[in-house]
C-alpha positions in Angstrom: 63.1 101.4 108.7 66.3 101.8 106.7 68.1 105.1 107.2 69.7 107.1 104.5 73.3 106.3 103.9 75.7 109.0 102.8 78.9 108.1 100.9 81.3 110.4 99.1 81.4 110.7 95.3 84.4 111.6 93.2 82.9 114.8 91.8 83.1 117.8 94.2 79.7 119.5 94.4 77.6 116.7 93.0 74.4 115.6 94.6 72.8 112.2 93.9 69.6 110.8 95.4 68.6 107.1 94.8 65.1 106.0 95.7 64.9 108.4 98.7 61.7 107.8 100.8 60.5 109.5 103.9 57.7 108.3 106.2 56.4 110.2 109.2 54.8 108.2 112.0 54.0 104.6 112.2 51.2 102.2 111.6 47.8 103.7 110.8 49.2 107.1 111.4 52.1 106.8 109.0 52.3 109.5 106.3 54.4 108.9 103.2 56.0 112.3 102.4 58.5 111.2 99.7 58.3 108.1 97.6 61.4 106.8 95.8 62.9 110.1 94.7 66.0 109.7 92.4 67.8 112.8 91.2 71.3 113.7 90.0 72.6 117.3 90.3 75.8 117.9 88.5 78.6 120.1 90.0 77.9 123.7 89.3 74.3 123.1 88.3 71.4 125.2 89.5 68.3 123.1 90.1 64.9 124.4 91.3 62.3 122.2 93.0 58.7 123.3 92.6 55.4 121.7 93.6 52.2 122.2 95.6 52.4 122.9 99.4 53.1 119.7 101.3 54.6 117.8 98.4 57.9 117.3 100.3 60.2 119.9 98.8 61.5 121.2 102.1 61.6 117.6 103.5 63.9 116.7 100.6 66.2 119.6 101.3 66.4 118.7 105.0 67.4 115.2 104.1 70.2 116.4 101.8 71.3 118.8 104.5 71.4 116.0 107.1 68.9 117.7 109.4 66.6 114.6 109.1 67.0 111.0 108.2 65.2 109.2 105.4 63.2 106.0 105.7 65.0 104.5 102.8 67.2 105.2 99.9 70.6 106.8 99.5 72.0 110.4 99.3 75.5 110.9 98.0 77.4 114.2 98.2 80.6 114.6 96.3 83.7 114.2 98.5 81.7 114.0 101.7 80.6 117.6 101.4 78.6 119.2 104.1 76.1 121.5 102.3 75.1 125.0 103.4 71.4 125.6 104.0 69.4 128.9 103.8 65.8 129.3 104.9 63.1 131.8 104.2 63.9 133.6 107.5 67.5 134.8 107.8 67.6 133.6 111.4 70.4 136.1 112.4 71.4 136.6 116.0 69.8 140.0 116.8 72.4 140.8 119.5 75.3 140.4 117.1 76.6 142.8 114.5 76.5 141.8 110.8 80.2 141.1 111.0 79.8 138.9 114.1 76.9 137.0 112.5 78.9 136.1 109.4 81.9 135.2 111.6 80.0 132.5 113.5 80.7 129.6 111.0 84.3 130.7 110.8 84.7 130.4 114.5 83.1 127.0 114.4 85.6 126.0 111.7 88.4 127.1 114.1 89.9 129.8 111.9 92.4 132.2 113.6 91.0 135.7 114.4 93.0 137.5 111.7 91.9 135.1 109.0 88.3 135.4 110.2 88.4 139.2 109.9 89.8 139.0 106.4 87.2 136.4 105.4 84.3 138.3 106.8 85.4 141.4 105.0 85.6 139.4 101.7 82.2 137.9 102.2 80.5 141.2 103.0 82.1 142.6 99.8 80.7 139.6 97.9 77.1 140.4 99.0 77.6 144.2 98.7 77.4 144.9 102.4 80.9 146.1 103.1 79.7 149.3 104.7 77.2 147.6 107.0 79.4 145.3 109.1 78.9 147.2 112.4 75.1 147.4 112.0 72.7 145.0 113.8 70.0 143.0 112.0 67.1 145.3 113.1 68.9 148.2 111.3 68.7 146.4 108.0 66.0 145.9 105.4 64.6 142.4 104.7 66.7 142.0 101.6 69.9 143.1 103.4 69.3 140.6 106.1 69.0 137.9 103.5 72.3 139.0 102.1 73.9 138.6 105.5 72.4 135.1 105.8 73.8 134.3 102.4 77.3 135.6 103.4 77.0 133.5 106.6 76.2 130.4 104.5 79.1 131.1 102.1 81.4 131.2 105.2 80.9 127.5 105.4 83.1 127.3 102.3 81.0 124.5 100.8 80.4 123.9 97.1 76.7 122.9 97.7 74.1 125.5 98.6 70.6 124.4 99.6 68.0 127.2 99.6 64.4 126.9 101.0 62.4 129.8 99.6 65.0 132.3 100.7 63.3 135.2 98.9 59.6 134.2 99.5 59.0 137.0 102.1 60.5 139.8 100.0 58.8 142.3 97.7 59.1 141.8 94.0 61.8 144.4 93.4 64.0 143.3 96.2 63.6 139.7 95.1 64.5 140.6 91.5 67.7 142.3 92.7 68.7 139.3 94.9 68.1 137.0 91.9 70.8 138.9 90.1 73.1 138.8 93.1 72.6 135.1 93.7 73.2 134.3 90.0 76.5 136.3 90.1 77.7 134.6 93.2 76.7 131.1 91.9 78.6 131.8 88.7 81.7 133.2 90.3 82.0 130.5 92.9 80.8 127.7 90.7 78.3 126.5 93.3 75.9 123.7 93.1 72.5 125.0 94.1 69.3 123.1 95.0 66.6 125.8 95.4 63.0 125.3 96.6 60.4 127.8 95.6 56.6 128.1 95.2 57.2 130.8 92.5 57.4 129.0 89.1 58.6 132.2 87.4 61.4 132.5 89.9 62.4 128.9 89.1 62.5 129.7 85.4 64.5 132.8 86.0 67.2 131.1 88.1 67.4 127.4 87.1 69.4 125.4 84.7 66.7 122.7 85.3 63.3 122.7 87.0 62.0 119.6 88.8 58.3 119.3 89.6 57.2 117.1 92.5 53.8 115.5 92.7 51.4 116.2 95.6 51.9 113.9 98.6 53.6 111.6 98.4 56.3 113.5 96.6 57.6 112.0 93.4 59.4 113.5 90.5 56.8 113.8 87.7 58.4 116.3 85.4 61.8 117.8 84.6 62.8 120.5 82.1 65.9 122.3 81.2 65.8 126.1 81.0 67.7 126.8 77.8 67.6 130.6 78.0 70.9 132.5 77.9 72.0 134.4 81.0 71.6 137.0 82.2 67.8 136.6 82.2 64.9 138.9 83.1 62.0 137.4 85.1 59.5 139.3 82.9 61.0 138.2 79.6 58.7 136.3 77.1 61.1 133.3 77.2 60.9 133.0 81.0 57.1 133.6 80.9 56.6 130.8 78.4 58.6 128.2 80.4 56.8 129.3 83.6 53.5 128.9 81.9 54.3 125.3 80.8 55.4 124.3 84.3 52.4 126.0 85.9 50.0 124.1 83.6 51.6 120.8 84.7 51.5 121.9 88.3 47.8 122.9 88.0 47.0 119.5 86.5 48.8 117.7 89.3 47.0 119.8 92.0 43.6 119.1 90.3 44.4 115.4 90.1 45.3 115.3 93.8 42.1 117.3 94.7 39.9 114.7 93.0 
């Protein structure tokens, strides 16, 4: 098998995939998870990946993050960027305070203590948790824990943010609030975001562009731009119409695969 090669591009924050393939297992037991996926994400673009369960969305994110190696193809990140990755579960260290959790990547980057403290304070202000630095994860709500996880990811100081259903376990109101927060941070920091979700309306609410993957093996079968001015409301008619169009295509794909 040919492993993914990763080479720097000139544009900071760009992501480019060329014919990316992923096979699990060998011989008769081999499973083709991704088949020749090619995608360009421009610096500062917010792209959402949607598709049926098992279509390879999370696999694709893991390949871009460098957590797994592809069976073929190429992944290029601008200027050799190491992207940040957020999961559905915040995965905070329960024995550490909020401040200490956010500080972990800064320690790994070798920042001096005074600079770390200043940076942690700035990041907690960014996610509106400045008053909760001394709390521990069990003292926070689910939405607040995800804010801490976001602050910790931002501490990596990377222009590329990968998000694997980060709001999937939250209630609708909390999710809606975090949509606003994520959009604000994305805009202020000019981040490039690749966001996986099962929620088509969430994708329409957040994305500049929605990418639909086929059922296994995962291939890009549809792409649409979301030309709705920001700020957006998830319950607006414009968002509902885009979500309905993508949902119809997703339903067709799931039905085709089921046959």
